[in-house]
C-alpha positions as semicolon CSV with decimal commas, in nm:
position;residue;x (nm);y (nm);z (nm)
1;M;-0,022;-0,019;0,019
2;P;0,101;0,353;-0,056
3;D;0,220;0,590;0,223
4;K;-0,057;0,818;0,375
5;P;-0,044;1,134;0,248
6;T;0,094;1,387;0,547
7;I;-0,122;1,709;0,629
8;L;0,111;1,974;0,813
9;I;-0,128;2,144;1,063
10;V;-0,039;2,533;1,185
11;D;-0,242;2,714;1,458
12;D;-0,132;2,900;1,769
13;A;-0,435;2,725;1,932
14;P;-0,365;2,368;2,060
15;D;-0,785;2,332;2,071
16;N;-0,798;2,386;1,699
17;I;-0,483;2,115;1,605
18;H;-0,643;1,867;1,805
19;I;-0,999;1,914;1,643
20;L;-0,804;1,850;1,344
21;M;-0,564;1,626;1,415
22;N;-0,840;1,422;1,515
23;L;-1,032;1,433;1,218
24;L;-0,774;1,356;0,986
25;K;-0,539;1,132;1,176
26;T;-0,717;0,819;1,033
27;Q;-0,646;0,861;0,647
28;Y;-0,335;1,071;0,675
29;K;-0,012;1,125;0,874
30;V;-0,046;1,425;1,085
31;K;0,247;1,704;1,183
32;A;0,122;1,986;1,368
33;A;0,329;2,325;1,429
34;T;0,171;2,611;1,671
35;S;0,356;2,925;1,497
36;G;0,467;2,991;1,231
37;D;0,853;2,989;1,267
38;K;0,815;2,633;1,387
39;A;0,619;2,524;1,058
40;L;0,914;2,687;0,876
41;A;1,127;2,495;1,078
42;I;0,980;2,169;1,000
43;L;0,961;2,269;0,619
44;A;1,361;2,329;0,666
45;N;1,452;2,008;0,743
46;G;1,322;1,868;0,405
47;N;1,035;1,620;0,477
48;N;0,771;1,798;0,266
49;P;0,396;1,787;0,360
50;D;0,156;1,717;0,049
51;L;-0,064;1,958;0,203
52;I;-0,076;2,234;0,503
53;L;-0,401;2,345;0,672
54;L;-0,264;2,688;0,784
55;D;-0,442;2,935;0,976
56;V;-0,413;3,325;0,960
57;I;-0,424;3,500;1,284
58;M;-0,109;3,366;1,436
59;P;0,095;3,584;1,705
60;E;0,472;3,740;1,553
61;M;0,427;3,581;1,228
62;D;0,063;3,570;1,033
63;G;-0,076;3,256;0,834
64;Y;0,008;3,525;0,516
65;E;0,364;3,557;0,580
66;V;0,434;3,210;0,639
67;C;0,248;3,161;0,294
68;K;0,415;3,379;0,125
69;Q;0,790;3,257;0,293
70;I;0,652;2,897;0,142
71;K;0,610;2,990;-0,202
72;S;0,930;3,226;-0,281
73;N;1,106;2,904;-0,129
74;P;1,158;2,663;-0,471
75;K;1,193;2,349;-0,246
76;T;0,810;2,435;-0,083
77;A;0,671;2,632;-0,321
78;D;0,453;2,333;-0,483
79;I;0,301;2,255;-0,170
80;P;-0,118;2,290;-0,171
81;I;-0,181;2,563;0,104
82;I;-0,572;2,589;0,245
83;F;-0,639;2,874;0,509
84;V;-0,851;2,805;0,773
85;T;-0,914;3,108;0,955
86;A;-1,233;3,285;1,125
87;N;-1,156;3,519;0,906
88;N;-1,484;3,535;0,628
89;Q;-1,411;3,867;0,450
90;V;-1,371;3,890;0,058
91;E;-1,033;4,070;0,106
92;D;-0,883;3,853;0,303
93;E;-0,938;3,539;0,059
94;E;-0,870;3,741;-0,241
95;Q;-0,513;3,805;0,013
96;G;-0,462;3,433;0,035
97;F;-0,556;3,308;-0,326
98;K;-0,331;3,595;-0,409
99;L;-0,037;3,488;-0,215
100;G;-0,070;3,107;-0,347
101;A;-0,302;2,923;-0,154
102;V;-0,530;2,701;-0,297
103;D;-0,874;2,711;-0,047
104;Y;-0,966;2,916;0,233
105;L;-1,212;2,725;0,481
106;T;-1,379;2,916;0,744
107;K;-1,401;2,856;1,121
108;P;-1,562;2,649;1,316
109;I;-1,487;2,400;1,055
110;S;-1,737;2,148;0,879
111;P;-1,557;1,810;0,893
112;S;-1,716;1,664;0,579
113;I;-1,602;2,012;0,408
114;V;-1,266;2,006;0,544
115;K;-1,215;1,607;0,434
116;A;-1,343;1,698;0,092
117;R;-1,141;1,978;-0,013
118;I;-0,827;1,764;0,178
119;R;-0,906;1,476;-0,060
120;T;-0,998;1,726;-0,394
121;H;-0,659;1,935;-0,359
122;L;-0,442;1,644;-0,304
123;A;-0,579;1,492;-0,626
124;L;-0,537;1,857;-0,846
125;H;-0,181;1,811;-0,654
126;H;-0,104;1,477;-0,799
127;Q;-0,283;1,532;-1,121
128;H;-0,037;1,834;-1,167
129;Q;0,259;1,617;-1,094
130;T;0,148;1,381;-1,341
131;L;0,069;1,631;-1,619
132;E;0,447;1,824;-1,515
133;V;0,602;1,487;-1,599
134;M;0,402;1,389;-1,936
135;V;0,492;1,745;-2,080
136;R;0,833;1,740;-2,005
137;E;0,865;1,389;-2,170
138;R;0,661;1,535;-2,467
139;T;0,828;1,881;-2,517
140;K;1,201;1,770;-2,492
141;E;1,289;1,853;-2,875
142;L;1,088;2,147;-2,827
143;E;1,286;2,251;-2,510
144;S;1,618;2,180;-2,644
145;T;1,558;2,425;-2,938
146;R;1,467;2,704;-2,673
147;L;1,802;2,652;-2,440
148;E;1,979;2,704;-2,775
149;V;1,829;2,973;-2,888
150;V;1,879;3,095;-2,491
151;R;2,229;2,995;-2,521
152;K;2,297;3,210;-2,858
153;L;2,172;3,540;-2,679
154;A;2,352;3,518;-2,381
155;L;2,694;3,480;-2,558
156;A;2,605;3,784;-2,775
157;G;2,627;3,964;-2,456
158;E;2,911;3,847;-2,341
159;Y;3,095;3,865;-2,677
160;K;2,964;4,262;-2,666
161;D;3,166;4,236;-2,292
162;N;3,510;4,143;-2,506
163;T;3,534;3,784;-2,319
164;T;3,441;3,448;-2,442
165;G;3,195;3,164;-2,402
166;S;3,363;2,998;-2,191
167;H;3,261;3,211;-1,903
168;I;2,905;3,151;-1,933
169;E;2,989;2,802;-1,972
170;R;3,163;2,795;-1,594
171;I;2,888;3,003;-1,464
172;S;2,610;2,742;-1,608
173;W;2,852;2,460;-1,418
174;F;2,958;2,641;-1,088
175;A;2,540;2,737;-0,980
176;R;2,427;2,407;-1,071
177;V;2,687;2,225;-0,816
178;V;2,611;2,483;-0,546
179;A;2,231;2,455;-0,597
180;K;2,238;2,075;-0,600
181;Q;2,489;2,142;-0,278
182;M;2,208;2,338;-0,074
183;N;1,992;2,077;-0,212
184;M;1,717;2,309;-0,386
185;P;1,532;2,052;-0,590
186;T;1,659;1,855;-0,914
187;N;1,386;2,053;-1,208
188;W;1,519;2,430;-1,038
189;C;1,876;2,323;-1,034
190;E;1,818;2,256;-1,424
191;L;1,673;2,577;-1,509
192;L;1,948;2,772;-1,304
193;F;2,182;2,605;-1,523
194;H;2,007;2,757;-1,814
195;A;1,930;3,106;-1,704
196;S;2,255;3,197;-1,516
197;P;2,410;3,263;-1,859
198;M;2,212;3,580;-1,882
199;H;2,271;3,756;-1,570
200;D;2,489;4,031;-1,808
201;I;2,301;4,010;-2,096
202;G;2,179;4,409;-1,990
203;K;2,530;4,490;-2,118
204;I;2,413;4,487;-2,450
205;G;2,290;4,824;-2,357
206;I;2,564;4,996;-2,237
207;P;2,770;5,192;-2,421
208;D;3,080;5,069;-2,562
209;K;3,281;5,370;-2,460
210;V;3,193;5,263;-2,059
211;L;3,174;4,862;-2,128
212;L;3,486;4,893;-2,302
213;K;3,712;5,117;-2,123
214;P;4,049;5,010;-2,048
215;G;4,081;5,245;-1,760
216;K;3,896;5,314;-1,430
217;L;3,514;5,466;-1,455
218;D;3,441;5,840;-1,360
219;A;3,129;5,845;-1,127
220;D;2,884;5,901;-1,392
221;E;3,007;5,603;-1,626
222;W;2,973;5,390;-1,323
223;E;2,620;5,456;-1,268
224;E;2,578;5,398;-1,659
225;M;2,741;5,074;-1,578
226;K;2,495;4,976;-1,293
227;R;2,235;5,018;-1,527
228;H;2,316;4,691;-1,725
229;S;2,065;4,448;-1,437
230;E;1,807;4,700;-1,516
231;Y;1,871;4,657;-1,911
232;G;1,867;4,303;-1,849
233;S;1,528;4,264;-1,687
234;K;1,380;4,483;-1,927
235;I;1,561;4,267;-2,201
236;L;1,389;3,947;-2,069
237;E;1,033;4,089;-1,894
238;G;0,711;3,980;-1,997
239;S;0,743;3,595;-2,090
240;N;0,564;3,303;-1,952
241;F;0,884;3,078;-1,972
242;S;0,985;2,975;-1,645
243;L;1,333;2,986;-1,809
244;L;1,340;3,337;-1,886
245;K;1,108;3,456;-1,550
246;L;1,440;3,279;-1,369
247;A;1,689;3,470;-1,604
248;Q;1,545;3,805;-1,529
249;E;1,492;3,743;-1,156
250;I;1,878;3,628;-1,191
251;A;1,958;3,939;-1,410
252;L;1,815;4,204;-1,195
253;N;1,949;4,121;-0,881
254;H;2,245;3,948;-0,899
255;H;2,463;4,229;-0,802
256;E;2,235;4,291;-0,479
257;K;2,431;4,215;-0,154
258;W;2,311;4,051;0,149
259;D;2,401;4,391;0,396
260;G;2,156;4,568;0,142
261;S;2,445;4,804;-0,005
262;G;2,423;4,660;-0,349
263;Y;2,207;4,769;-0,618
264;P;1,961;4,834;-0,838
265;N;1,702;4,828;-0,561
266;G;1,940;4,769;-0,255
267;M;1,786;4,437;-0,107
268;S;1,933;4,256;0,144
269;G;1,921;3,917;0,295
270;E;1,631;3,630;0,197
271;S;1,462;3,937;0,048
272;I;1,713;3,890;-0,267
273;P;1,606;3,540;-0,459
274;I;1,823;3,276;-0,434
275;S;1,898;3,258;-0,744
276;A;2,054;3,559;-0,775
277;R;2,248;3,532;-0,476
278;I;2,392;3,177;-0,574
279;V;2,500;3,376;-0,940
280;S;2,647;3,652;-0,780
281;V;2,932;3,396;-0,572
282;V;2,987;3,236;-0,848
283;D;3,053;3,524;-1,125
284;V;3,283;3,708;-0,824
285;Y;3,457;3,369;-0,820
286;D;3,475;3,339;-1,204
287;A;3,573;3,734;-1,238
288;L;3,857;3,683;-0,983
289;T;4,020;3,387;-1,126
290;S;4,005;3,476;-1,522
291;P;4,295;3,708;-1,672
292;R;4,132;4,036;-1,774
293;P;4,337;4,332;-1,968
294;Y;4,364;4,541;-1,635
295;K;4,451;4,210;-1,386
296;T;4,602;3,868;-1,387
297;A;4,378;3,604;-1,253
298;W;4,372;3,506;-0,888
299;S;4,414;3,162;-0,768
300;D;4,143;2,948;-0,637
301;D;4,237;2,973;-0,315
302;K;4,297;3,332;-0,313
303;A;3,921;3,410;-0,484
304;L;3,774;3,184;-0,184
305;D;3,931;3,354;0,101
306;L;3,792;3,662;-0,048
307;L;3,424;3,491;-0,104
308;K;3,450;3,353;0,264
309;A;3,567;3,706;0,423
310;D;3,263;3,865;0,236
311;A;3,027;3,635;0,380
312;G;2,767;3,833;0,581
313;S;2,821;4,173;0,413
314;H;2,861;4,106;0,003
315;F;2,759;3,725;-0,014
316;D;2,483;3,484;0,129
317;P;2,727;3,287;0,393
318;N;2,484;2,998;0,322
319;V;2,610;2,993;-0,061
320;V;2,935;3,070;0,045
321;E;2,921;2,778;0,243
322;A;2,837;2,543;-0,009
323;F;3,040;2,693;-0,256
324;E;3,321;2,585;-0,026
325;A;3,188;2,254;0,060
326;C;3,184;2,159;-0,350
327;F;3,505;2,361;-0,390
328;E;3,725;2,059;-0,517
329;E;3,463;1,963;-0,788
330;I;3,464;2,438;-0,858
331;K;3,824;2,379;-0,953
332;E;3,784;2,064;-1,187
333;I;3,483;2,224;-1,384
334;R;3,700;2,564;-1,418
335;C;4,000;2,293;-1,522
336;N;3,787;2,179;-1,781
337;I;3,630;2,461;-1,918
338;Q;3,876;2,700;-2,075
């Protein structure tokens, strides 16, 4: 017999948890968390539930914020979330659906309705997963063609910057290795592999007198150079293709810094998309260890020392830790792609 689906109940009221657990325990494996922080800690362990029943009104972190964090993490974004709350205003439901919830139940709950909604959304989620597999299998050739076009576009941007295609190849491999080390979902790692080469596509919009200047840029030139992040985002925006969506996210945010001192929007910490945080680390590493007309290449160890020194200021410490953990593989890739 297949394993029972797992339901995670998130509610700060033990009585509410007790009611739902008694209702569901014969058909499902049931876990519970009495706060948003505890729920996120359970999810961080990697054993994702099949569905989450989430209260809205909770102290410290309400259900909307919990939902937002779950949906922003590639590891948990696909988990169906049903809000269970005393709030019954239309605007409350609209906010929940906008954040990515699949349903909205009001207290006091009706046992038959709760069971029916859970069955429905588990079935829909399973169907969605099955369809995704079928679509991937049946569109492999089309996907290959799209990926080739995307890589050619990325290569065009790199040639304007007077570098070679080897740089974007290395960035792809580095990013995927680090993402796997961080236990990101396999399909997301593959998307990152194909999207990361377009991180600097916006340099197409930078005037040659700035982009190719052999000396140090003055203040106005540096401001123009920084606009390449926004130019890249503009080039890639408006697509429903998940690869280009991720590429736009990286292009816009890969120069943001962990401490908020980056550009273009001064984002900080985990508000910076994880895709951009990974590319930021591997891009700086490859730039440091590559020769340029204005500098010699750094050694691998010297570049790693800088990444570690800037962890917590420029870089996400967790990404740097993952990078260091797979450093031998990174160096091997670097030797093989010149």
